[in-house]
C-alpha positions in Angstrom: 48.9 -116.9 72.3 46.6 -117.4 69.5 43.2 -119.3 70.4 42.9 -122.8 69.9 41.3 -124.5 67.0 38.1 -126.9 67.8 38.1 -130.1 66.8 36.3 -131.9 64.4 34.3 -133.8 67.0 33.9 -130.8 69.7 32.2 -128.7 66.8 30.3 -131.6 66.1 28.9 -132.0 69.5 28.3 -128.4 69.8 25.8 -128.3 66.6 24.1 -131.8 68.2 23.5 -129.3 71.3 22.1 -126.1 69.0 25.7 -124.3 69.9 26.9 -122.1 66.9 30.4 -122.8 66.0 30.6 -119.8 63.9 28.9 -116.3 62.6 28.9 -113.7 61.2 29.1 -110.4 62.4 27.2 -107.1 62.0 30.2 -105.5 59.0 29.5 -108.9 57.7 32.8 -110.7 58.7 33.0 -114.6 59.0 34.1 -115.6 63.1 34.6 -118.7 64.1 33.5 -119.6 67.5 36.5 -120.3 69.7 37.3 -123.9 71.2 37.7 -121.9 75.2 34.0 -120.6 74.3 32.6 -123.7 73.1 33.8 -126.0 75.7 32.3 -123.5 78.2 28.7 -123.4 76.8 28.6 -126.4 76.8 29.3 -127.3 80.3 26.6 -124.4 81.2 24.4 -127.3 79.1 25.2 -129.8 81.3 27.6 -131.3 78.2 30.9 -132.8 79.4 33.3 -131.4 77.1 36.5 -130.8 79.2 38.6 -133.6 77.2 38.5 -135.7 73.8 37.8 -138.8 75.7 34.5 -136.7 77.3 33.8 -135.4 74.1 33.4 -138.8 72.1 31.3 -140.3 75.6 29.1 -136.8 75.3 28.9 -137.6 71.2 27.7 -140.6 71.4 24.9 -139.7 74.7 23.3 -137.2 72.3 22.8 -139.9 69.6 21.4 -142.1 71.4 19.5 -139.4 74.3 16.2 -139.8 72.2 16.2 -143.6 73.2 16.5 -143.1 76.7 12.9 -141.4 77.1 9.8 -143.3 76.2 8.0 -140.4 74.9 9.4 -137.0 74.0 9.7 -134.6 77.0 7.7 -132.0 75.6 5.9 -132.0 71.8 4.6 -128.6 70.5 2.8 -128.5 67.5 -0.1 -126.3 65.2 -3.5 -126.9 65.6 -4.1 -129.2 62.3 -0.8 -130.3 62.5 -0.2 -134.1 62.7 3.3 -134.4 63.3 4.7 -138.3 64.0 5.1 -139.3 68.1 7.9 -142.0 68.4 8.2 -143.6 71.8 10.7 -146.2 73.0 9.9 -149.4 75.0 11.7 -152.1 75.4 12.9 -154.5 71.9 9.4 -156.8 71.5 7.0 -154.4 74.0 4.0 -152.8 72.9 2.7 -149.4 73.9 -0.9 -147.8 73.5 -0.5 -143.7 73.2 -3.6 -141.7 74.0 -3.8 -138.2 74.6 -5.7 -136.3 77.7 -7.3 -133.4 76.8 -7.3 -130.2 78.6 -11.1 -130.1 79.3 -11.2 -133.9 80.4 -11.8 -136.0 77.3 -9.6 -138.3 75.7 -8.6 -139.2 72.2 -6.7 -142.5 70.9 -3.6 -141.9 68.5 -3.3 -144.4 65.8 -0.3 -146.3 65.8 1.8 -146.1 62.3 2.7 -149.3 60.6 6.9 -148.4 60.3 9.8 -150.5 61.4 13.0 -149.4 63.1 15.4 -151.3 63.8 16.3 -151.7 67.8 19.4 -149.9 69.6 20.9 -151.3 72.3 21.0 -148.8 75.1 22.7 -149.4 78.6 22.8 -153.2 77.5 19.9 -153.0 77.1 17.5 -153.5 73.5 15.3 -150.8 72.7 13.0 -150.3 70.1 10.5 -147.7 68.4 7.0 -147.6 68.0 5.5 -144.2 66.1 2.2 -143.0 66.3 0.2 -140.1 64.2 -1.1 -137.2 65.9 -4.8 -136.9 65.0 -5.2 -133.2 62.9 -8.3 -132.7 64.6 -7.2 -132.2 68.2 -8.0 -128.7 70.2 -6.0 -125.7 70.8 -4.8 -125.7 74.7 -2.2 -127.9 76.6 -3.2 -131.8 76.6 -0.8 -134.8 78.0 0.1 -137.7 76.2 0.2 -141.1 77.6 2.0 -144.1 76.8 0.4 -146.8 78.4 2.9 -149.8 78.4 2.3 -153.6 78.5 2.8 -155.9 81.4 6.1 -156.7 81.0 7.7 -156.6 84.7 10.3 -153.4 83.7 8.2 -151.6 81.1 4.5 -152.1 83.1 2.5 -148.9 83.8 2.5 -145.0 81.8 4.6 -142.9 80.9 3.7 -138.8 80.6 4.8 -136.1 78.3 3.0 -132.6 78.0 1.8 -132.0 74.7 0.7 -128.0 73.4 -1.2 -127.3 70.1 -1.3 -124.0 69.6 -2.9 -121.9 66.9 -1.4 -121.5 63.3 -1.8 -117.7 63.5 -2.1 -115.4 65.9 -5.1 -113.5 64.0 -5.3 -109.7 64.3 -7.4 -108.4 67.2 -10.2 -106.8 65.5 -9.5 -103.3 65.5 -6.3 -103.8 64.1 -8.2 -105.2 61.0 -9.2 -102.2 59.5 -6.0 -100.2 59.3 -3.9 -99.1 61.6 -3.6 -97.6 65.1 -1.4 -94.7 67.0 -0.4 -94.9 70.5 1.6 -93.2 73.0 4.5 -95.5 74.2 6.9 -94.5 77.8 8.5 -95.2 81.2 6.1 -94.8 83.2 8.8 -94.4 86.2 10.0 -91.6 84.4 6.0 -89.8 84.3 5.5 -88.3 87.6 2.3 -87.1 89.0 1.7 -84.6 92.2 0.1 -87.8 93.8 3.6 -89.8 93.0 5.3 -90.8 96.0 8.9 -89.8 93.9 8.2 -92.7 90.8 5.3 -93.1 88.6 2.8 -95.3 89.8 -0.3 -97.6 88.4 -2.7 -94.3 88.8 -0.2 -92.0 87.1 -0.6 -94.6 84.2 -4.6 -95.1 84.5 -4.1 -91.2 84.2 -2.1 -90.7 81.3 -4.1 -93.5 79.5 -7.4 -92.1 80.0 -5.9 -88.4 78.6 -4.0 -90.1 75.4 -7.3 -91.7 74.4 -9.7 -88.8 75.7 -7.2 -85.9 73.8 -5.2 -87.5 71.4 -7.2 -90.6 69.9 -4.8 -92.7 71.3 -5.7 -96.6 70.8 -2.9 -98.3 72.9 -0.2 -97.3 75.9 3.0 -99.2 75.5 4.8 -99.4 79.0 8.4 -100.7 80.0 8.5 -103.9 81.7 7.1 -103.8 85.3 8.4 -107.0 86.4 9.0 -107.7 90.1 12.9 -106.3 91.3 14.4 -107.0 94.3 12.3 -106.1 98.0 15.0 -104.8 99.8 18.2 -101.9 98.8 19.4 -101.6 96.6 16.8 -101.9 94.2 18.2 -102.6 90.2 16.8 -99.3 88.4 16.6 -101.2 85.0 13.3 -102.2 84.3 14.6 -105.0 81.6 16.8 -106.7 84.7 14.0 -107.7 87.0 14.5 -110.5 89.9 11.6 -112.1 88.1 9.3 -111.9 84.8 6.1 -113.5 86.1 5.5 -111.1 89.3 5.2 -107.3 89.1 7.3 -104.5 91.4 5.2 -103.4 94.0 6.7 -99.9 93.6 4.3 -98.7 91.3 1.2 -99.4 94.0 -0.6 -96.2 94.4 -1.5 -96.8 98.3 -4.2 -94.4 98.5 -6.1 -96.3 96.1 -6.2 -99.2 98.6 -9.2 -99.6 99.6 -8.5 -100.9 103.3 -6.7 -97.4 103.9 -10.0 -95.6 104.9 -9.6 -98.8 107.8 -6.5 -97.4 109.2 -6.8 -95.7 112.9 -6.1 -92.3 113.2 -2.2 -92.9 114.4 -2.0 -95.1 111.2 -3.1 -92.4 109.3 -0.7 -90.1 110.3 2.0 -92.0 110.2 1.2 -92.5 106.5 0.9 -89.3 105.9 3.9 -88.3 106.9 5.0 -91.0 104.7 2.9 -89.5 101.5 4.6 -85.7 102.6 8.4 -87.4 102.5 8.1 -89.4 99.4 6.1 -86.6 97.1 9.2 -84.5 97.7 11.3 -86.5 95.8 9.1 -85.7 92.9 11.9 -82.4 92.9 14.8 -84.7 92.4 17.0 -84.9 89.3 17.3 -88.4 88.9 14.8 -91.3 90.3 15.4 -92.8 93.9 13.9 -96.1 93.5 14.9 -96.9 97.3 13.7 -93.9 99.1 10.5 -93.8 97.1 10.4 -98.3 97.9 10.6 -97.7 101.5 7.8 -94.8 102.2 6.0 -96.8 100.0 6.7 -100.1 102.3 5.9 -98.8 105.2 2.6 -97.1 104.3 1.6 -100.8 102.6 2.6 -102.7 106.0 0.2 -100.3 108.0 -2.5 -100.9 105.5 -1.6 -104.7 105.4 -1.7 -105.0 109.4 -6.0 -104.0 109.0 -6.6 -107.3 107.7 -8.9 -108.3 105.0 -12.6 -108.9 105.6 -15.5 -110.4 103.3 -15.1 -110.3 99.5 -12.1 -108.8 99.5 -10.6 -112.2 102.1 -11.8 -113.9 99.7 -10.7 -112.4 96.1 -6.9 -112.9 97.6 -8.0 -115.9 98.8 -8.7 -117.4 94.9 -6.0 -115.3 93.8 -3.6 -117.2 95.9 -4.9 -120.6 94.6 -4.8 -119.5 90.9 -1.3 -118.5 91.1 -0.2 -121.1 93.1 3.2 -122.8 93.6 4.7 -120.2 91.8 3.3 -117.1 93.7 4.0 -119.0 97.4 7.9 -119.5 96.0 8.2 -116.2 94.9 6.9 -114.8 98.4 8.9 -117.3 100.8 12.1 -115.5 98.4 11.2 -111.9 99.1 10.6 -113.0 102.8 14.2 -114.4 102.6 15.5 -111.0 101.2 14.0 -109.3 104.0 15.6 -111.0 106.3 19.1 -112.3 105.1 19.4 -109.4 102.4 20.7 -110.2 98.8 22.1 -111.8 96.6 20.2 -114.9 97.6 23.9 -117.1 97.1 25.0 -115.0 100.4 22.3 -116.6 102.4 22.8 -119.3 104.7 23.3 -122.5 102.5 20.5 -124.3 104.1 18.3 -121.7 102.3 19.6 -121.8 98.2 17.3 -124.6 97.6 13.5 -123.6 97.9 12.4 -127.1 98.2 14.8 -127.5 101.2 13.2 -128.0 104.6 14.6 -125.5 105.6 13.1 -123.4 103.7 9.7 -124.9 104.5 10.7 -124.2 108.2 11.3 -120.7 107.5 7.8 -120.0 105.5 6.0 -121.5 108.3 7.9 -119.5 110.9 7.5 -116.2 108.8 4.0 -116.6 107.5 2.6 -113.5 108.3 5.6 -112.1 106.0 4.9 -114.4 103.4 1.5 -113.4 103.2 2.1 -109.4 103.1 4.6 -110.0 99.5 1.4 -112.5 98.2 -1.4 -109.6 99.3 1.1 -107.0 97.6 0.4 -109.3 94.3 -2.9 -109.3 94.7 -2.9 -105.6 95.0 -0.7 -105.3 91.9 -3.3 -107.8 90.3 -6.6 -105.5 91.1 -5.0 -102.1 90.2 -4.0 -103.3 87.0 -7.0 -104.8 86.3 -8.6 -101.1 86.9 -6.0 -99.4 84.8 -6.5 -101.2 82.4 -10.3 -101.3 82.3 -10.2 -96.9 82.7 -8.0 -97.2 79.6 -10.6 -99.0 77.0 -13.1 -97.0 79.2 -11.8 -94.0 77.8 -11.9 -95.4 74.3 -8.4 -97.2 73.8 -9.2 -100.4 71.8 -6.4 -102.3 73.0 -5.7 -99.9 76.2 -2.3 -101.5 78.0 0.8 -103.0 76.4 2.9 -104.4 78.6 6.9 -105.0 77.9 8.6 -108.4 78.6 12.6 -108.5 79.3 14.8 -111.0 77.8 16.1 -112.2 81.3 16.6 -112.0 84.8 18.7 -111.0 87.4 21.8 -113.6 88.5 20.4 -112.8 92.2 16.7 -112.7 91.5 14.0 -114.5 92.7 13.6 -116.9 89.3 17.0 -117.6 89.1 16.1 -119.0 92.7 12.8 -120.8 92.7 13.5 -121.4 88.6 17.3 -122.9 88.8 16.6 -125.8 87.5 15.1 -124.1 83.8 18.3 -121.6 83.8 21.5 -122.4 82.8 24.7 -121.3 84.9 28.6 -120.4 84.3 27.4 -118.1 81.2 25.1 -114.8 80.9 23.0 -113.5 78.3 23.9 -110.3 75.8 24.8 -109.2 72.3 28.0 -108.7 70.5 29.6 -105.9 68.9 27.1 -103.8 66.5 27.0 -100.4 65.2 25.6 -98.8 68.5 27.3 -100.7 70.9 30.8 -101.6 69.7 32.2 -103.5 72.4 29.2 -106.1 72.5 27.1 -105.9 75.5 26.6 -108.4 79.0 23.3 -108.0 80.3 24.3 -110.1 83.3 21.4 -112.4 82.6 21.6 -116.3 83.1 19.1 -117.6 80.0 16.5 -120.7 80.1 18.2 -123.5 79.3 16.2 -124.9 76.1 16.4 -128.8 77.2 15.6 -128.5 80.9 12.4 -125.9 79.6 11.7 -128.9 77.6 11.4 -131.1 80.5 9.7 -129.2 82.3 6.5 -128.9 80.1 7.4 -124.7 79.2 5.3 -124.7 82.3 7.8 -121.6 83.7 7.9 -119.9 80.4 3.6 -120.4 80.2 3.2 -119.0 83.2 5.2 -115.8 82.9 3.9 -115.1 79.8 0.0 -116.0 81.0 0.9 -113.5 83.7 2.3 -110.5 81.8 -0.9 -110.9 79.3 -2.9 -110.7 81.8 -5.6 -107.3 81.9 -3.2 -105.7 78.3 -4.3 -105.4 75.5 -1.0 -106.9 74.4 2.9 -107.4 74.9 5.8 -106.5 73.5 8.7 -109.5 73.4 12.0 -107.7 73.9 15.0 -109.1 71.8 12.3 -111.3 70.2 15.4 -113.3 68.4 15.8 -114.6 72.0 13.2 -117.1 71.1 15.2 -118.1 67.8 18.7 -118.4 70.3 20.7 -116.3 72.5 24.1 -114.7 72.7 25.5 -116.2 75.6 28.5 -115.4 77.2 30.8 -117.3 79.5 31.6 -116.5 82.8 34.7 -114.4 82.6 34.8 -113.7 78.8 33.9 -110.1 77.2 30.9 -110.3 75.3 32.7 -110.7 71.8 33.8 -113.9 73.1 30.5 -115.7 73.3 28.1 -117.7 70.6 24.4 -118.4 69.9 22.9 -120.8 71.4 19.3 -122.4 69.9 16.1 -123.0 71.5 13.1 -124.7 70.0 11.3 -121.3 68.9 8.7 -123.4 67.4 7.5 -124.1 70.6 8.5 -120.7 72.0 6.4 -118.6 69.7 3.7 -120.9 69.5 2.8 -121.4 73.1 2.8 -117.0 73.3 0.8 -116.8 70.7 -1.6 -119.6 72.4 -1.6 -117.4 75.2 -2.3 -114.3 73.2 -5.3 -115.9 71.5 -6.6 -116.9 74.3 -6.1 -113.4 75.8 -7.4 -111.6 73.5 -4.3 -109.7 72.7 -1.5 -108.5 70.1 2.0 -109.7 70.4 5.0 -107.6 69.4 8.0 -108.4 69.0 11.6 -106.3 69.3 13.2 -107.9 66.1 15.8 -105.6 65.4 19.5 -106.2 64.9 21.1 -109.2 63.7 18.6 -111.4 62.5 18.6 -114.8 61.7 17.7 -115.7 58.5 13.9 -116.4 57.8 13.0 -114.7 61.5 11.1 -112.0 59.7 9.0 -114.8 57.9 8.2 -116.9 60.4 7.3 -114.1 63.1 5.2 -112.8 59.9 3.8 -116.2 59.7 2.2 -117.0 62.9 1.2 -113.3 63.2 3.4 -111.7 65.8 4.2 -107.7 64.7 8.0 -106.9 64.0 9.2 -103.4 65.5 10.5 -101.1 62.9 12.5 -97.7 64.0 12.7 -94.8 61.3 16.3 -94.3 62.4 17.1 -97.8 61.2 15.6 -97.9 58.6 17.1 -97.7 55.7 17.3 -99.1 52.0 20.4 -98.7 49.6 22.4 -96.1 52.0 18.4 -93.8 52.4 15.8 -94.0 54.4 13.3 -96.8 53.8 10.7 -95.5 51.8 7.4 -95.4 54.3 5.1 -97.2 51.5 7.7 -99.6 52.3 7.4 -100.3 55.5 6.1 -103.6 57.0 2.0 -104.1 57.3 2.6 -106.7 60.2 4.5 -104.2 62.6 5.0 -101.5 65.4 6.9 -98.4 63.6 7.9 -95.4 65.5 10.8 -92.5 65.6 13.2 -93.6 68.2 13.7 -96.1 71.2 14.6 -96.3 74.4 18.0 -97.5 73.3 18.4 -94.2 71.7 17.9 -90.4 73.1 14.8 -89.2 72.3 14.5 -87.5 69.0 15.0 -84.2 70.1 18.4 -85.1 72.0 19.6 -87.7 68.7 19.1 -84.7 66.9 22.0 -82.8 68.4 23.9 -86.2 69.1 23.7 -86.4 72.4 24.3 -90.6 71.7 27.1 -89.7 70.8 28.7 -87.2 72.9 27.3 -90.0 76.0 29.2 -92.7 73.9 32.5 -90.3 73.6 32.4 -89.8 77.3 32.0 -93.3 78.3 34.6 -94.5 76.1 32.5 -96.5 74.1 33.4 -95.5 70.6 36.0 -97.9 68.6 36.4 -95.0 66.2 37.7 -91.4 66.1 34.8 -89.0 67.5 35.0 -87.0 64.7 34.5 -89.5 61.9 31.3 -91.1 64.4 29.8 -87.8 64.2 30.5 -87.3 60.4 28.6 -90.7 59.9 25.7 -89.8 62.0 25.2 -85.7 60.7 25.5 -87.5 57.6 22.4 -89.7 58.4 20.6 -87.3 60.3 20.6 -85.0 56.6 19.3 -87.8 54.5 16.4 -87.6 56.9 15.9 -84.4 56.7 16.6 -84.2 52.7 14.1 -87.0 52.7 11.4 -85.5 54.4 12.3 -82.4 51.8 11.4 -83.8 49.1 7.9 -85.5 50.4 7.3 -81.5 51.0 6.7 -82.3 54.7 9.7 -80.0 56.0 11.3 -76.9 55.0 15.0 -76.7 54.9 16.6 -75.8 57.9 13.2 -76.0 59.7 14.3 -76.3 63.7 13.7 -79.7 65.6 10.2 -79.7 66.3 9.1 -78.9 62.4 11.6 -82.1 62.1 10.2 -84.1 64.7 6.7 -83.3 62.8 7.8 -84.4 59.8 8.9 -87.7 60.9 6.1 -88.5 62.5 4.3 -87.4 59.1 6.4 -89.9 57.5 5.4 -92.7 59.5 1.8 -91.6 58.9 2.0 -92.7 55.9 3.1 -95.9 56.4 0.9 -99.2 56.2 2.5 -100.6 60.0 -0.6 -101.7 61.7 0.7 -99.9 64.9 2.6 -97.2 65.4 4.1 -95.3 68.6 4.7 -92.3 69.5 7.4 -91.5 72.8 6.2 -89.3 75.4 9.4 -88.2 75.5 9.1 -87.2 72.4 5.9 -85.1 72.9 7.6 -83.2 75.8 10.8 -82.4 73.9 12.6 -84.6 76.4 16.5 -84.5 75.0 18.2 -87.0 77.6 18.6 -90.7 76.7 16.9 -92.3 79.1 19.4 -95.5 78.9 22.9 -96.4 77.2 23.6 -99.4 76.2 26.9 -101.6 77.5 26.4 -99.3 80.8 25.6 -99.7 83.7 26.9 -97.0 86.5 28.8 -94.8 84.1 25.4 -93.3 83.5 22.4 -92.5 85.4 20.3 -95.2 83.3 16.5 -95.8 83.6 17.1 -93.1 86.6 15.9 -90.0 84.9 12.5 -88.2 85.0 11.3 -86.8 82.1 12.5 -82.9 81.3 11.5 -80.7 78.8 13.5 -78.9 75.9 15.0 -76.6 78.4 16.4 -79.6 81.1 13.5 -78.5 83.5 11.0 -81.5 85.1 8.1 -82.3 83.3 5.1 -84.0 85.8 2.4 -85.8 84.4 0.2 -82.5 84.5 2.9 -81.4 82.9 2.8 -83.4 79.7 -1.0 -83.7 79.5 -0.5 -79.7 79.0 1.9 -80.6 76.1 1.3 -78.4 72.7 3.1 -81.2 70.8 1.6 -83.7 71.6 -1.5 -83.4 69.6 0.9 -81.9 66.6 2.6 -85.2 66.9 -0.5 -87.3 66.9 -2.1 -85.5 64.1 0.8 -85.8 61.9 0.6 -89.4 62.7 -2.2 -89.8 61.8 -2.4 -88.0 58.8 -2.5 -91.3 57.0 
């Protein structure tokens, strides 16, 4: 039975709430969104579209929603802009508008002479007054205050959030005089002799110091370090975290905690036993996060029992005060998970609401456990800061660049603590494309765009602010998600979703504001299907784009290096493709054939990919950077030389490429069918490669020299 065509009223309602009613797929084909999808997505937004009468009522409500509130929930503008602000009050009442500045100052906002006919809203006449914001307001987080007259209904004040963002995020000084080259890696892959089965922050510090000193690297870009579950099974994907604001304590180096020296003899002996057991995991061919975390968790509990003294105790209390309610909520969720398991939807119902009396009583009764999880975040904050100091002391101009995942797990801490900011009944993903021909479902609940504005974008701000602390920048995975996200209703396939738009002016403006304050660079991963003018907008705001050499084509041939974007991070490969040696061997085709992910015959798929690789080889030969028929290491060197002749501000060299790894770390569109995010580094022969081995790589300096040849 063919899908039912949406009615004109349903289409109008969808558009009124930023829900796409059609789109063009990766092949350019025009696709009309079904009625089923539109109704489900509108329902996830809290809009009743279940019947024709409900659609009519929701349309009327959409037309009047701005008139039901005195001020917009949040106003985001750029510095020097003078937008008009509309205040809605009972007809005939007067209103005065002021700005309470972040630094404690105050400014009056002049009213504009503008007459608007009043409307009848819920049986009362409502008028509209218009004000113009001054153009000299400083950047920052301010408050708009509407002072209402003495009308018995309207007397008092109404407050909303005002965010003034920089017109453009200027590049750090080091990038204003030519591009720089750095390393990129999935840090959990990089296991050293001191690792407890998984690469950690001490390994990151050693890697950064080596890359800066021996290779001249100016940054190291790592996978998202966001927190996962505190109990097994721990989610392997760093792109499906429990929260994006806090960090996974599995990355702690236990021995680097100062209080370790105060362990008594029995505790020290036990910790040494745990370290020995955990280091045995370094020889396994897959990363066992659960085993590594079990050992590390027990050792951390031993150290926590020692307690804090003096300035360390005072520093911890300052950290708790700075992180405030967000930290307390996250730590409480972790403690509840310790006691009741996961997902949280299976907890006793009285614990489903983080503001409930039952949760408050639990927090009080489990104070030490909640404090333990706060303490872990404090340790991570301190060790991350030390890594950044080590990186810059070794000569890196940027240091660590962090990665911000596009969303969170539906059973995680944010879905519990920030539930009022998320949309339920849908998940985020991507429509079918060339490399994922069945589409993708990332199993992540999206931000609710209207609720986010009502909350003053505080959840988004706090997340970005934390990720940017002690870093040289942030890579925003799927930055196009700040423009629109592909929502998939529960029970439907990725192909049955639709796009929902976000206020990109607000989200990207806030991102730029927080990055400016941190002195950091912002890189947007803008691959795939991109809305019209999105890249131009990101360029205008000073956000770098992303270019992957395999994806950069012009008229069917590799894009000449001179035609790459300047405001861009360029690399040969990405974590969603096999390392270059594997790609050249068609590892990505083999994986998708084995898992049944191809939508055309494998012979045809191989032919297409072989032709693409041949075009790259031919282009490299034509430039004189590759001999015909040359082997894989020579192709890799020539490809990095190609990048070295681009004007891109940042060039990233994959550590997996530098050691000759062939195995894909991730196959998009799969879960347990492939060991995604669980493979340690290996060499061309498949043997495990430790951090110490990687730092002896003969190929690494070759690739850096080739890229730096520009």
